[in-house]
C-alpha positions in Angstrom: 2.2 -79.7 9.2 4.1 -78.8 12.4 7.4 -79.9 10.7 6.7 -77.1 7.8 5.6 -74.4 10.4 9.1 -75.4 12.3 11.1 -75.3 8.7 9.6 -72.1 8.1 10.6 -70.5 11.1 14.3 -72.0 11.1 14.5 -70.7 7.5 13.4 -67.1 8.7 15.8 -67.2 11.6 18.8 -68.3 9.2 17.6 -65.6 6.4 17.7 -62.7 9.6 21.3 -64.2 10.8 22.6 -63.9 7.1 21.1 -60.4 6.7 22.9 -59.6 9.9 26.2 -61.1 8.9 26.0 -59.5 5.6 25.6 -56.1 7.6 28.5 -57.0 9.8 30.4 -58.1 6.9 29.8 -54.6 4.8 30.6 -52.8 8.1 33.8 -55.0 8.7 35.0 -53.8 5.0 34.7 -50.1 5.7 36.6 -50.1 8.7 39.1 -52.0 6.6 39.3 -49.5 3.7 39.6 -46.7 6.5 42.5 -48.7 8.0 44.0 -49.5 4.8 43.9 -45.4 4.0 45.4 -44.6 7.4 48.1 -47.2 6.8 49.0 -46.0 3.3 49.2 -42.1 4.4 51.4 -43.5 7.3 53.7 -45.1 5.1 53.9 -41.8 2.6 54.6 -40.0 5.7 57.4 -42.2 6.7 58.8 -42.6 3.2 59.0 -38.9 3.0 60.6 -38.5 6.6 63.2 -41.3 5.1 63.8 -39.2 2.0 64.2 -35.9 3.8 66.7 -37.9 6.2 68.6 -39.4 3.5 68.8 -35.7 1.8 70.3 -34.4 5.0 72.8 -37.0 5.1 74.0 -36.5 1.7 74.2 -33.1 2.1 76.6 -33.4 5.1 78.8 -36.0 3.6 
């Protein structure tokens, strides 16, 4: 009987750890999505700067 109780305790602990890991993973996904958005915004800004610089160069030549 002690083995059954011990097994239940181990399974309960593992279940709790899985739930915690799932929450952390969801949080990490949110952070990565925010970073992806910021990187996309930064890329768009750089592309705009490059286009403006190229246009200025073409007009200067």
